[in-house]
C-alpha positions as CSV (number, residue, x, y, z in Angstrom):
1,M,0.0,-0.1,0.0
2,Q,1.1,3.5,-0.6
3,Y,0.7,6.2,1.4
4,R,0.4,10.3,1.0
5,K,0.5,12.6,3.8
6,D,-2.1,15.1,5.0
7,R,-1.6,18.6,5.9
8,Y,-0.1,17.9,9.1
9,G,2.1,15.1,7.8
10,N,0.0,12.2,8.9
11,E,0.3,9.1,6.4
12,L,-3.0,8.1,4.7
13,S,-3.5,5.3,2.3
14,V,-4.1,6.4,-1.1
15,L,-6.9,3.9,-1.2
16,G,-9.8,4.6,1.3
17,Y,-12.9,2.6,2.3
18,G,-16.0,4.3,1.1
19,C,-18.4,2.5,3.5
20,M,-21.5,3.5,1.7
21,R,-22.3,0.4,0.0
22,F,-21.8,-2.3,2.4
23,T,-24.0,-5.5,1.5
24,Q,-27.5,-5.5,2.6
25,S,-29.3,-8.8,3.7
26,G,-33.0,-8.6,4.6
27,G,-32.9,-5.0,4.8
28,R,-30.0,-4.7,7.2
29,I,-26.2,-4.6,6.8
30,D,-24.5,-8.0,6.4
31,I,-22.2,-7.2,9.4
32,D,-20.3,-10.6,9.4
33,K,-19.6,-10.1,5.6
34,A,-18.9,-6.4,6.0
35,E,-16.3,-7.5,8.8
36,K,-14.3,-9.7,6.7
37,E,-14.0,-6.9,4.1
38,I,-13.1,-4.2,6.3
39,M,-10.6,-6.3,8.2
40,A,-9.1,-7.8,4.7
41,A,-8.6,-3.9,3.6
42,Y,-7.1,-3.0,7.3
43,E,-4.7,-6.0,6.9
44,A,-3.9,-4.8,3.4
45,G,-2.8,-1.4,4.9
46,V,-6.1,0.7,4.1
47,N,-6.2,3.1,7.0
48,Y,-8.8,5.5,5.9
49,Y,-12.4,4.5,6.4
50,D,-15.4,7.0,5.2
51,T,-19.0,7.0,6.3
52,A,-21.9,9.5,7.0
53,Y,-24.6,10.1,9.3
54,V,-27.5,9.5,6.6
55,Y,-25.8,6.4,5.3
56,A,-28.3,4.0,6.8
57,G,-26.5,1.6,9.5
58,S,-23.1,2.3,8.3
59,E,-21.8,4.6,11.0
60,A,-22.9,1.7,13.6
61,A,-21.7,-1.1,11.4
62,L,-18.4,0.5,11.0
63,G,-18.1,1.1,14.8
64,E,-19.1,-2.5,15.5
65,I,-16.3,-4.0,13.3
66,V,-13.8,-1.5,14.8
67,A,-14.4,-2.4,18.3
68,R,-14.8,-6.1,17.8
69,N,-11.1,-5.9,16.3
70,G,-9.5,-3.5,18.7
71,I,-8.5,-1.2,15.8
72,R,-9.7,2.1,16.6
73,D,-6.2,3.7,17.2
74,K,-5.0,2.4,14.0
75,I,-7.4,3.9,11.5
76,N,-8.8,7.0,10.7
77,I,-12.3,7.6,10.6
78,A,-14.2,10.3,8.4
79,T,-17.9,10.7,8.8
80,K,-20.2,13.6,8.1
81,L,-22.1,16.5,9.7
82,P,-26.0,16.4,8.2
83,H,-26.0,20.2,8.3
84,Y,-29.0,20.4,6.1
85,L,-30.6,18.8,8.9
86,I,-29.8,21.3,11.7
87,K,-31.9,24.5,12.4
88,K,-30.5,25.6,15.7
89,T,-27.4,25.5,17.5
90,E,-28.3,22.9,20.3
91,S,-28.6,20.5,17.2
92,L,-25.0,20.3,16.6
93,D,-24.2,18.3,19.7
94,R,-27.0,16.4,19.4
95,Y,-26.0,15.0,15.9
96,F,-22.2,14.7,16.7
97,N,-22.8,12.7,20.0
98,E,-25.2,10.4,18.2
99,Q,-22.5,9.9,15.6
100,L,-19.7,9.2,18.5
101,E,-22.2,6.7,19.8
102,R,-22.6,4.6,16.9
103,L,-19.1,4.9,16.0
104,R,-18.1,3.8,19.6
105,T,-15.5,6.3,19.6
106,D,-14.3,9.4,21.5
107,H,-13.2,11.3,18.5
108,I,-13.9,11.6,14.9
109,D,-10.4,12.0,12.8
110,Y,-11.7,13.8,9.7
111,Y,-15.2,15.5,10.1
112,L,-17.0,16.8,7.3
113,M,-19.5,19.3,6.4
114,H,-21.7,17.1,4.4
115,M,-22.4,18.2,0.8
116,L,-21.6,21.8,1.3
117,T,-23.5,23.6,-1.6
118,D,-22.4,27.3,-1.4
119,I,-21.5,30.4,0.3
120,R,-24.7,31.1,1.7
121,T,-24.9,27.7,3.3
122,W,-21.9,28.2,5.1
123,Q,-22.8,31.5,6.4
124,R,-26.0,30.0,7.8
125,L,-23.6,27.7,9.7
126,L,-21.5,30.3,11.0
127,D,-25.0,32.2,11.9
128,L,-25.7,29.0,14.3
129,G,-22.5,29.3,15.8
130,I,-20.6,26.4,14.1
131,D,-17.2,28.4,14.1
132,D,-17.0,28.4,17.7
133,W,-18.5,24.7,17.9
134,I,-15.6,23.4,15.9
135,R,-13.0,25.2,17.8
136,K,-14.0,23.9,20.9
137,K,-14.4,20.4,19.5
138,R,-10.9,20.6,18.3
139,E,-9.7,21.9,21.8
140,S,-10.9,18.8,23.2
141,G,-9.7,16.4,20.6
142,E,-13.2,15.3,19.4
143,I,-12.6,16.3,16.1
144,R,-9.0,16.2,15.0
145,Q,-9.5,17.6,11.3
146,I,-12.3,19.6,9.8
147,G,-13.3,19.6,6.0
148,F,-16.2,19.5,3.5
149,S,-17.8,17.2,0.8
150,Y,-18.9,19.1,-2.5
151,H,-20.8,18.4,-5.5
152,G,-20.9,21.8,-7.6
153,N,-18.8,23.7,-10.0
154,S,-15.3,24.7,-9.5
155,D,-15.8,28.6,-9.1
156,M,-18.1,27.8,-6.1
157,F,-15.8,25.6,-4.6
158,C,-12.7,27.7,-4.7
159,Q,-15.0,30.4,-2.9
160,L,-15.9,27.7,-0.3
161,I,-11.9,26.9,-0.1
162,D,-11.2,30.5,0.9
163,A,-14.1,31.1,3.1
164,Y,-12.7,29.0,6.4
165,D,-9.8,27.2,7.4
166,W,-10.0,24.1,6.4
167,D,-7.9,21.2,6.9
168,F,-9.3,18.8,4.1
169,C,-11.8,18.4,1.3
170,Q,-13.6,16.0,-0.7
171,I,-14.9,16.0,-4.1
172,Q,-16.2,14.2,-7.0
173,Y,-13.4,13.4,-9.5
174,N,-12.8,11.0,-12.7
175,Y,-11.5,11.0,-16.2
176,M,-15.0,11.8,-17.2
177,D,-15.5,14.8,-14.5
178,E,-12.1,16.1,-15.2
179,H,-13.5,19.4,-16.5
180,S,-16.9,19.1,-14.6
181,Q,-17.7,19.0,-10.9
182,A,-15.3,21.0,-9.0
183,G,-12.9,19.3,-11.3
184,V,-9.0,19.7,-12.1
185,T,-9.3,23.4,-11.6
186,G,-10.8,23.1,-8.0
187,L,-8.5,20.0,-7.3
188,R,-5.3,22.0,-8.0
189,Y,-6.7,25.2,-6.5
190,A,-7.3,23.2,-2.9
191,A,-3.7,21.5,-3.1
192,E,-1.9,24.7,-4.2
193,R,-3.5,26.0,-0.5
194,G,-2.3,23.2,1.1
195,L,-5.3,21.0,1.3
196,P,-5.5,17.3,0.8
197,V,-8.0,16.3,-1.3
198,I,-10.1,13.2,-1.0
199,I,-11.7,11.7,-4.2
200,M,-15.3,10.1,-4.4
201,E,-16.9,8.4,-7.3
202,P,-13.5,7.5,-8.8
203,L,-15.7,5.0,-11.1
204,R,-18.7,7.3,-11.5
205,G,-20.9,5.1,-9.4
206,G,-19.8,2.3,-11.4
207,K,-20.2,3.5,-14.8
208,L,-16.4,3.6,-15.5
209,A,-16.2,-0.3,-14.2
210,D,-18.7,-2.2,-15.9
211,G,-21.0,0.4,-17.4
212,L,-18.6,1.5,-20.5
213,P,-20.0,1.4,-23.9
214,D,-18.6,-1.2,-26.5
215,E,-16.4,1.3,-28.3
216,A,-14.8,2.2,-25.3
217,K,-14.3,-1.3,-24.0
218,R,-12.8,-2.2,-27.2
219,I,-10.3,0.9,-27.1
220,M,-9.1,-0.4,-23.6
221,A,-8.6,-4.0,-24.9
222,S,-6.9,-3.2,-28.3
223,Y,-4.4,-1.1,-26.1
224,K,-0.8,-2.1,-25.8
225,E,-0.8,-1.9,-21.8
226,Q,-3.6,-4.1,-20.5
227,Y,-5.4,-3.0,-17.4
228,T,-8.9,-3.3,-16.6
229,P,-11.4,-0.4,-16.6
230,V,-11.3,0.1,-12.8
231,Q,-7.8,-0.3,-13.0
232,W,-7.2,2.4,-15.5
233,A,-9.5,4.9,-13.6
234,L,-7.6,4.3,-10.5
235,R,-4.1,4.8,-12.1
236,W,-5.5,8.2,-13.6
237,L,-6.3,9.3,-10.2
238,Y,-3.1,7.8,-8.6
239,D,-0.9,9.8,-11.3
240,Q,-1.7,13.3,-10.1
241,P,0.0,14.7,-6.7
242,E,-2.7,16.5,-5.9
243,V,-4.8,13.6,-5.1
244,T,-4.6,12.3,-1.4
245,V,-6.9,9.4,-1.0
246,T,-9.5,7.6,-3.3
247,L,-12.4,6.2,-1.9
248,S,-13.9,2.7,-3.2
249,G,-17.4,1.3,-2.1
250,M,-15.9,-1.9,-1.9
251,N,-18.0,-4.9,-1.3
252,S,-16.3,-8.1,-2.0
253,L,-13.0,-9.6,-1.1
254,A,-12.1,-9.6,-4.8
255,M,-12.8,-6.1,-5.5
256,I,-10.4,-5.3,-2.3
257,E,-7.6,-7.3,-3.5
258,D,-7.8,-5.9,-6.9
259,N,-8.2,-2.2,-5.9
260,V,-5.2,-3.1,-3.2
261,R,-3.1,-4.4,-6.1
262,T,-3.6,-1.1,-8.1
263,A,-3.1,1.1,-4.9
264,S,0.2,-0.7,-4.1
265,S,1.8,-0.3,-7.8
266,A,0.3,2.9,-9.5
267,G,2.2,6.2,-8.4
268,I,2.7,9.6,-9.6
269,G,3.8,10.6,-13.0
270,E,3.5,6.8,-14.4
271,L,0.9,7.3,-17.1
272,T,2.3,8.2,-20.5
273,E,1.4,10.3,-23.2
274,D,0.1,7.7,-25.1
275,D,-1.9,6.2,-22.0
276,R,-3.6,9.8,-21.7
277,A,-4.2,9.7,-25.3
278,M,-6.0,6.4,-25.2
279,L,-8.4,7.5,-22.2
280,C,-9.4,10.5,-24.3
281,R,-10.4,8.3,-26.9
282,V,-12.4,6.7,-24.1
283,V,-13.8,9.7,-23.0
284,D,-14.7,10.5,-26.6
285,A,-16.4,7.1,-26.8
286,V,-18.4,7.7,-23.7
287,N,-19.6,11.3,-25.0
288,A,-20.4,10.1,-28.3
289,K,-24.2,10.5,-28.1
290,M,-23.3,14.0,-25.9
291,K,-25.8,16.6,-27.1
292,V,-23.6,19.6,-26.4
293,G,-20.0,19.7,-27.4
294,C,-18.9,21.6,-24.2
295,T,-15.4,20.8,-23.1
296,G,-16.0,22.3,-19.5
297,C,-13.2,25.4,-20.3
298,R,-15.3,27.6,-18.3
299,Y,-14.5,30.7,-20.4
300,C,-18.4,31.5,-20.6
301,M,-18.3,31.7,-16.9
302,P,-19.3,33.4,-14.4
303,C,-22.9,34.0,-16.1
304,P,-24.5,37.4,-14.6
305,Q,-27.3,35.5,-13.8
306,G,-25.5,32.6,-11.7
307,V,-26.3,29.9,-14.2
308,D,-23.8,26.9,-14.2
309,I,-23.3,26.7,-17.8
310,P,-20.9,23.7,-17.8
311,G,-22.6,22.0,-15.4
312,S,-26.2,22.3,-17.0
313,F,-24.5,20.9,-20.1
314,A,-22.5,18.0,-18.5
315,A,-26.0,16.9,-17.1
316,L,-27.8,17.4,-20.5
317,N,-24.9,15.3,-22.0
318,R,-25.1,12.5,-19.2
319,R,-28.8,12.5,-20.0
320,Y,-27.8,10.8,-23.2
321,S,-25.0,8.7,-22.4
322,E,-26.1,7.5,-18.9
323,G,-29.9,8.0,-18.8
324,Y,-32.5,10.2,-16.8
325,I,-31.9,9.4,-13.4
326,A,-28.0,9.6,-13.5
327,A,-28.4,13.0,-15.3
328,M,-31.2,14.4,-12.8
329,K,-29.0,13.1,-9.9
330,E,-26.0,15.6,-11.7
331,Y,-28.5,18.1,-12.4
332,L,-29.8,18.8,-8.9
333,M,-26.3,18.2,-7.0
334,C,-25.0,21.2,-9.6
335,T,-27.8,23.4,-9.9
336,G,-30.5,22.6,-7.5
337,L,-29.3,21.9,-4.0
338,R,-28.3,25.3,-2.9
339,A,-30.0,28.5,-1.4
340,Q,-29.3,30.1,-4.8
341,A,-30.0,27.8,-7.6
342,S,-27.7,27.9,-10.7
343,N,-30.2,25.9,-13.1
344,A,-30.4,26.8,-16.8
345,G,-34.0,28.2,-16.3
346,R,-32.2,31.5,-14.8
347,C,-30.8,32.5,-18.3
348,I,-32.1,35.8,-19.7
349,E,-30.6,35.3,-23.0
350,C,-27.9,38.4,-22.5
351,G,-25.8,36.6,-24.7
352,K,-22.3,37.5,-22.9
353,C,-21.4,34.0,-22.3
354,E,-21.1,33.2,-26.4
355,T,-18.9,35.7,-26.9
356,H,-16.3,34.0,-24.7
357,C,-16.9,30.4,-25.9
358,P,-14.0,28.9,-28.0
359,Q,-16.5,26.1,-29.3
360,H,-18.8,28.5,-30.6
361,I,-22.0,26.7,-28.9
362,E,-25.3,28.6,-29.1
363,I,-25.3,28.4,-25.4
364,R,-28.7,30.4,-24.9
365,K,-30.4,27.8,-27.2
366,E,-28.8,25.0,-25.6
367,L,-29.8,26.1,-22.4
368,K,-33.4,26.2,-23.4
369,G,-32.8,22.6,-24.5
370,V,-31.6,21.8,-20.8
371,K,-34.6,23.3,-19.4
372,K,-36.9,21.6,-21.4
373,T,-35.1,18.2,-20.8
374,L,-34.4,18.4,-17.2
375,E,-36.4,21.1,-15.4
376,G,-39.7,19.0,-15.6
377,P,-41.9,18.3,-12.5
378,V,-39.3,16.2,-10.8
379,Y,-36.7,18.9,-11.0
380,A,-39.4,21.3,-9.7
381,L,-40.5,19.0,-6.8
382,A,-37.1,18.5,-5.5
383,R,-36.3,22.2,-5.5
384,W,-39.6,22.9,-3.4
385,I,-38.7,20.4,-1.1
386,I,-35.7,21.8,-0.6
387,M,-36.5,25.5,-0.1
388,K,-39.7,24.3,2.2
389,L,-37.5,22.2,4.3
390,R,-34.3,24.5,4.0
391,L,-31.9,21.9,3.1
392,Y,-29.1,24.3,2.5
């Protein structure tokens, strides 16, 4: 197993264990199976385990497994505050103490604001006194390091990075999302400020493992270097020095063994120009059905109305490459789950963006297509719930 250092010099395994996808049996987590898998990863050198309050049963399962095997002081536990459920200051302690109880521990090594969406959301938490609360928890040792996880565009991500003295951050990042979500721009921005970056969705929910189109599989199969789709995806990440830990939702011993093998052999700067060119052809094959030829360069940004133009186009393209559900999830995360929505429907057709687009995309026209395709009743209902419950 290879390791990279966090902000304070602690060594973290480049492969982290994502605990959201433990195997279920009879509607409950199969704790014995999960234990075998967690301990196999631990014995192989994995020392970073990521869970969250809202991952049903995950915190309690991880806590039980860690306690059974007496390994608490030998691993790092990361979990997340469901800030979107918190309406008053007193709730901070209630949720945090419940998490400590579930995890059977007296401290959290890496504590995240779960899915922090924008500056207004962070300001709301500051108004509730979270800054003072974090300070006290850090002084008591109950929280060792503080960070946030994020889905959204790179512009807002960079603003959030600068809004607080964070210790680390977590983003969705893979070779398909190099220029969407926080993207390589956000990755490098955080790293330049000394923040370790934890990677989630390295396989885009499994799409880069067994969901590649036939042409993409053919490109990989005919290439001179032979690796599986999963191995290529992980190697692409491990090649980048700004990546600290890559999370994988492993739920089989075979998956653990394979991922550990890659994490033990792939390193920084190992991908050749030919390797990168091959992966670019894979990306092109996946995007063959894309609706809009947006490269995510962001020259069109910022939009005066706050529209996330590249994010809107990425979601639309995903509609045609991966289906409606995947696209709607992407669109909601990137434009809807925030106090100030950034959806395509906010466009007033000023045309400023089109003067900067190197691909000469008819952005105003294409944003209308996004609105028509993705801003139907499902999107409207989701936004209504967000605003009604103030989940931001």
